[in-house]
C-alpha positions as CSV (number, residue, x, y, z in Angstrom):
1,M,139.8,80.5,348.7
2,T,143.1,81.8,347.4
3,G,145.4,84.0,349.4
4,N,144.1,82.8,352.7
5,K,146.6,83.8,355.4
6,I,145.9,82.2,358.7
7,G,148.2,83.9,361.1
8,T,150.2,83.1,364.2
9,F,149.3,85.2,367.2
10,M,148.7,84.9,370.9
11,I,145.5,85.1,372.9
12,G,145.5,87.0,376.2
13,V,143.2,87.2,379.1
14,G,142.9,90.0,381.8
15,C,140.9,90.5,385.0
16,L,139.7,93.7,386.4
17,L,139.2,92.4,389.9
18,E,136.7,94.3,392.1
19,H,136.7,93.8,395.8
20,T,133.0,93.5,396.4
21,P,132.8,95.0,399.9
22,S,134.9,98.1,399.1
23,G,134.3,98.6,395.4
24,K,138.1,99.0,394.9
25,I,139.9,97.2,392.1
26,L,143.3,95.4,392.2
27,C,146.3,97.1,390.6
28,V,149.6,95.4,390.4
29,R,153.0,96.9,389.5
30,R,154.9,95.0,386.8
31,D,158.4,93.8,387.8
32,G,159.8,90.6,386.4
33,S,160.6,91.6,382.8
34,D,161.7,94.5,380.7
35,F,158.2,94.8,379.1
36,Q,156.4,97.7,380.8
37,K,158.6,97.2,383.9
38,G,157.4,99.4,386.8
39,E,154.0,100.1,385.2
40,W,150.8,99.6,387.1
41,E,148.3,97.2,385.5
42,I,145.6,94.8,386.2
43,P,146.3,91.0,386.1
44,Y,146.9,89.8,382.5
45,G,148.4,86.7,380.9
46,R,148.6,84.6,377.8
47,I,146.4,81.6,377.2
48,D,148.3,78.4,376.7
49,Q,147.8,76.2,373.6
50,H,144.7,74.0,374.0
51,E,143.7,75.9,377.2
52,E,140.0,76.9,377.7
53,L,139.4,80.7,378.2
54,F,138.0,80.5,381.7
55,D,140.6,78.0,382.8
56,A,143.3,80.4,381.6
57,L,141.7,83.3,383.5
58,H,141.6,81.2,386.7
59,R,145.2,80.0,386.2
60,E,146.5,83.5,385.5
61,M,144.8,85.0,388.6
62,F,146.1,82.3,390.8
63,E,149.7,82.5,389.4
64,E,149.8,86.3,389.6
65,T,147.8,86.9,392.8
66,G,147.2,83.6,394.7
67,I,143.5,84.3,394.5
68,R,141.3,81.3,393.7
69,E,137.9,82.5,394.7
70,F,136.4,85.1,392.3
71,E,133.3,85.4,390.2
72,I,133.3,86.3,386.5
73,K,130.7,89.0,386.1
74,R,131.0,90.0,382.5
75,L,133.3,90.4,379.5
76,L,134.5,94.0,379.7
77,R,136.5,94.4,376.5
78,V,137.9,92.5,373.5
79,W,141.2,94.0,372.4
80,H,144.1,93.7,370.0
81,F,147.7,95.1,370.3
82,Y,151.3,94.3,369.6
83,R,153.6,93.6,372.5
84,G,156.5,95.4,370.9
85,T,157.1,95.9,367.2
86,K,154.4,94.8,364.8
87,S,155.1,91.2,364.0
88,A,153.4,87.8,364.2
89,E,155.4,87.0,367.3
90,T,154.2,90.0,369.2
91,E,150.5,90.1,368.1
92,I,148.0,89.5,370.9
93,H,144.2,89.4,370.7
94,G,142.6,89.3,374.1
95,F,139.7,89.5,376.5
96,T,139.4,91.5,379.7
97,F,136.8,90.4,382.2
98,H,135.2,92.2,385.2
99,C,135.4,89.8,388.1
100,T,134.5,90.2,391.8
101,T,136.0,88.7,395.0
102,E,135.6,88.9,398.7
103,S,139.4,88.1,399.1
104,I,141.7,91.0,399.8
105,D,145.0,89.1,400.7
106,L,147.3,88.3,397.9
107,Q,150.5,86.3,397.2
108,L,152.2,88.1,394.2
109,S,154.2,86.3,391.7
110,A,157.7,87.4,390.7
111,E,156.1,89.1,387.8
112,H,154.9,91.9,390.1
113,S,156.6,93.9,392.9
114,A,153.6,95.6,394.6
115,F,149.8,95.7,394.7
116,E,147.2,98.2,395.8
117,W,143.4,98.0,396.1
118,L,142.3,101.4,394.6
119,D,139.2,103.3,393.9
120,P,138.7,102.9,390.1
121,V,139.1,106.7,389.5
122,E,142.4,106.6,391.4
123,A,143.5,103.6,389.4
124,V,142.9,105.4,386.1
125,K,145.2,108.2,387.4
126,K,147.9,105.7,388.5
127,I,147.9,103.6,385.3
128,S,149.8,105.0,382.3
129,V,149.6,102.1,379.8
130,P,146.8,103.1,377.3
131,G,145.0,99.8,376.9
132,I,145.0,99.1,380.6
133,K,143.9,102.6,381.4
134,M,141.1,102.0,378.9
135,D,139.9,98.8,380.6
136,V,139.5,100.7,383.9
137,Q,137.9,103.7,382.3
138,L,135.4,101.5,380.5
139,F,134.6,99.7,383.8
140,I,133.8,103.1,385.3
141,D,131.8,104.4,382.4
142,H,129.8,101.3,381.7
143,K,129.4,99.6,385.1
144,A,125.7,100.3,385.2
145,D,124.8,99.4,381.6
146,Q,127.2,96.5,381.3
147,K,128.3,97.3,377.8
148,I,131.2,95.3,376.2
149,A,133.8,97.3,374.3
150,F,135.6,96.1,371.2
151,S,138.8,98.1,370.5
152,T,141.3,98.3,367.7
153,V,145.1,98.2,367.9
154,K,145.1,102.0,368.3
155,Q,143.9,101.6,371.9
156,D,142.0,104.9,371.8
157,F,138.4,105.8,372.7
158,E,137.6,106.9,369.1
159,N,138.1,103.4,367.8
160,I,135.7,101.6,370.2
161,T,132.4,99.8,369.4
162,Y,130.0,99.1,372.3
163,V,127.5,96.2,372.4
């Protein structure tokens, strides 16, 4: 095959964490870097080289929240975006999972300055980052039917495929 261009990119993993008894979801406010500083989000992180997907999800959740006990319910969305200008160094493909927990107490990392357990509809109003807002809205819209969303780099609802 000529012209094969295998790229360099990062893989990310996110967790829309639902507190089972209340139905509220965890939102954290970004702090530790200049990327989306002050924005509300759900826990996300990058997968380390040679790390398994679920191992990365558990590691990121513990690093960012101190929560070890949670159950992975389903894959919510597969996504793609650039963390900054469009380049190989900023390209991220990722997976957001819907997870549940009984835990409510957190130990935030330096990456975040605050957290709130919010009703999902409240969370959509509080979050302004398009892809993160999309994750929460998809959780609301497809909780009953358990559909998985695949979205493009444009991060809008017109470019989503459901399976």
